[in-house]
Structure formats: structure tokens, C-alpha cells
N, C-alpha and C positions, 0 to 999 in steps of 0.2 A: 560684786553680791551674790552670784551664785555660789562662793566657796561657802558664805555667809550661811547660805540657807542648808549647805548640804552639812557643815558642821556645827553649828549651832543647834538648828533644830534636832540633831540625831545625839545630843546633849554628848558629844564627845568632848568639848571644853566648855568653859564657863559657868556660870548658875542656872539651875534648872529650872524651866518654864514649867509652864501646865497646859496641858492639854494643845490646842493649837494657839495658846496664848505666846505670842512671842514681843520683840522687842520693838514697840512700834506698832503694835496693833494684833492681828489675827491671820493665819493664811486662811486663802481662802481656796476652794475647789475649780480649778481652772474650768471644769467645764456647766458650774454655776454656782458664780463669785455671790449670787445671795446664800450660798452653803459655807461654811466654814467645814477644813478637813478634818479636824476632830484627833486627836490623839498628838503625842509629842515627835513623832518622827514625820511632820507634817509640810516641811520644806521638801525632804527626800521624797514623798511620794507624791507631791503636786508635781515637782522637777519631772519624774520620772514618768508621770502619767501624761504630758503634754509634749512631750518629746526633747527638754531640754536636755536629758542626759540619757545615758541607754538601758543605765540601771540604779540602783542607791541602795544603802543598809541602813537598814532601820533599828531601832534599839527600842526595847519593850519591857515593862516591868509588868503591865496590865492591861494590852490592847492596843499599843501606841504602833505596833506593826500588821495588826490584823483589821483594825478598825478602818485602814485607807482603801481597802479595797471596795468597800460601800459608798464612798463618797469621793474618791480621785477615780476609779477603776481599774486601780492596778491590781497586779497580780502579788500575792503577799506570802512569805512562807514564813512564819515563828518553828523554828528550829526547837527540839526539847532541850532543857538546860543542860550545857556542857557540851552541844556539839560544835559551836564556835566559840573561840577564845575573846576573850573582852579585854585584853593588854590595852593600855591607853584611853580606854573609857572611862565614862565619868558615871560607875553604876548607882542608880537611884537607890538598888536594893541588892546588896550584895548575893541574896540567894533567891533572889527571883528573874534578875535582868538576865537577856537574852538579846543578841544582835540576829537578826536574818535578815535575806534579800526583798525588795521592791522591784519588780519588774515588771513587764508589759506584757508577758506570757508564763505559762507553766514551764514551759523550754529553759525558758532562759533563767529561771529561779534554780532549777536543777542544775545548770550548768555555775550556775555562781557559787550555790551551795556546796558543789563540787570542790571550788576553789577555794573556799574559805574554811571548811570545816577540818576539824582534827585537832591533836592537841597542839596546845599553845606551851612553850616551856614556861613561859613567865606568868601564865594563869591556869594555877593549880587545880582550878573549878572545870577546867575543858579537859576533853579527853578524846580520844582515837576512836574512830567510828566507820563504819564500812557502808558504802551508798551505792546499794544496786540500782540498777537503770529504770529511776520510776516510770518511765515510758514502756517499759516490758511488760508491766505486771497485767495480769490478767482479772480486769476488774468483778468478774462475774465471780470471785473467788472471796472478794471483799464482804463484809458486813458493816453497815452502816447504822449506829442507831441514831434515834430523832425523838425530840420532847414533843409535846402536843402544840406548844408555839412555833414550831419549828415553820420557815417558809417553805409551804409545801408542793410549789413550783420546784424549789431544789430537789425535793425529795423526789416528786413523781419523773426529773429530767432522769435522776441517778439510778431509778429504779428500771426507766425504760433502755439504759445502757447496761443492764442486767447485773446491777449493785441490788445485793440482799438487804432491804430495809426492815428494820425491828424498832418499832414504838417501842419506849422505856418510859418511866417517870422517877424525876429524881426523888431520892430519900433525904435531900437536905430542899434549905431556901435558899435563894439568889441572897437574900440578906445576911446568913449565917455565911455564905462563903465572901463576901465583900467584908463582913466584919473580921474575920481572920486573913483577907488580904491586906487591909489597911492596918491591923497591929503588926502583921509582920513587916511590911514595906515603912512605915513610921518608924519603928525601931530601927531597920537595917540602916533608912536615910540620918538617923539622927548619929550612927556611928561615924557615918561621912563628915557630916555638917557639923558635928560639935563646937569645935575652936570655932567655925566660922558664927554660930550663934552666940557661943558665950562672950564672943568680943561686939557684938553690937551692930555687924552687918546683916544683919535680917532684910533690911530696906534693900538690899542687889538683890532680892529675889523679887523674878519679874510679876509672878502672881501675888501679890500680896493677901490678897483672903484665901489662900490657900498652905503654901511651904510652912509660912511661921508657925501656923495654927498647929500645924502637923507635927511640927518639933516641938512644940511647947506639950502637946498631948502628950508625944513619946516619952519625956523626962519622967512621966508617974509611974511607968510599968520598970519594976524592978529585973535585974538580969533573971532572978530564979523564977520569976512569974513567966518570963519569955521565954525560958528554956521549957519548963511544963506544959505551956501552952501549944508551944511546937510539937511536944511530944503528942 
């Protein structure tokens, strides 16, 4: 059962689910079973949080690693695109998908990332990177920007530690960014599941009110429009 949580819920194999909706139900927060975990790395996050495993690898298109720190209390690290190779992973969106550690502490995240980072010869989007000791960074030399609806308790704690906190305003809306994300994700996803959908296997998707609709929507986007939009 644990293997099923760690593998399926990370989208390593099988058809994609949606958010914390999985085979036979939804994954709940181990600390409050009235709440769901959110995010597609639901099993790994819950398992790590409650101590069933020392750490797990989460997969993310848009938030499926980082969402879990709020609901499960894990320490989550979403690396930049290409830092961790994705060979063998069922990428939902080839141009957005990332892998990163879910741990119980910042130190553990640094250790795990140090092991899994780097160039993967079977994954052309991966790259060789260098990782300095993150725990030796002088945080008083760091500047962090925050928007007006940020959690001020977090802002105050960082400021008390010597971090320079600078307020700023976004020059775009959340709705605009979400539209760009959906556009990119849907088209990338259709490239993976084109044959599957054409053969009438939509019924195998776990979230029936989500993925079939998005795949059909992506079919009306011509390749030229997609390329121009991405530019």
C-alpha cells in the first residue's frame, strides 16, 4: 500500500489523477483528517509528514510540491526547471514539470537535493548545476520581496532574522498567469495522451470532471498559436 502511495501519487506511472483525488477517494492530511492534502504529491507528502518514510520525491506542474507544506507540515523544495532529471516520470507538462524533495526539515531537503540534482543523460532538459551549502548562507545579505496579501507573520519573522523585506506590487493578475499556465499545461498534456484519448480511454482518468475536458479543450489550439503564445 505504501508503494502505491509513493508511486501513483507522484505520477510516476499510471494515468494522472487530479489534486489529492486518487484511486478510491482522496488523500487526507494526517494531522487533520477533516482536511485534504491538496496537490498531486498527496501520498508522498502525507507519508513523509507522519513518519512512514524519511523523505519522498514530489512531482509538480503548478504547486503539487509546495502546496503540501501548508496542509501536511512537510518541508517542500521545488527546484528550478531542469535541476533534477525526470527520466521514468510521467510528466504532465513537459515544459513545466519538476521533481523535488518532500522532507521534515530544511537540512533534509538540502541533502536529498544534493543527491538527486544534476545532468541526466536520458533527460535533455536536465542540466549540471552546483549547489553551495545552503546552511552557510548569510541571510542578512538576502532581499525578499512580498506582495500586499502575503502572510505578515512570515514577513515579520524573516525581517527579525535580518532579511531585507521589500514590498512590491504585481504588474499582472493571478487570472492572467493562471490562463497562461492552463494553456501551456493543456497542450503539453495532450501531446502525451493524444493516442490514449483518441482510442476512447478517457474513462480511465481518475478525475473525470477535469482531464477529459482539458484534453478536448487543448485540441482547438493550433501549433502556430501555441508557439506564438509562448513567445
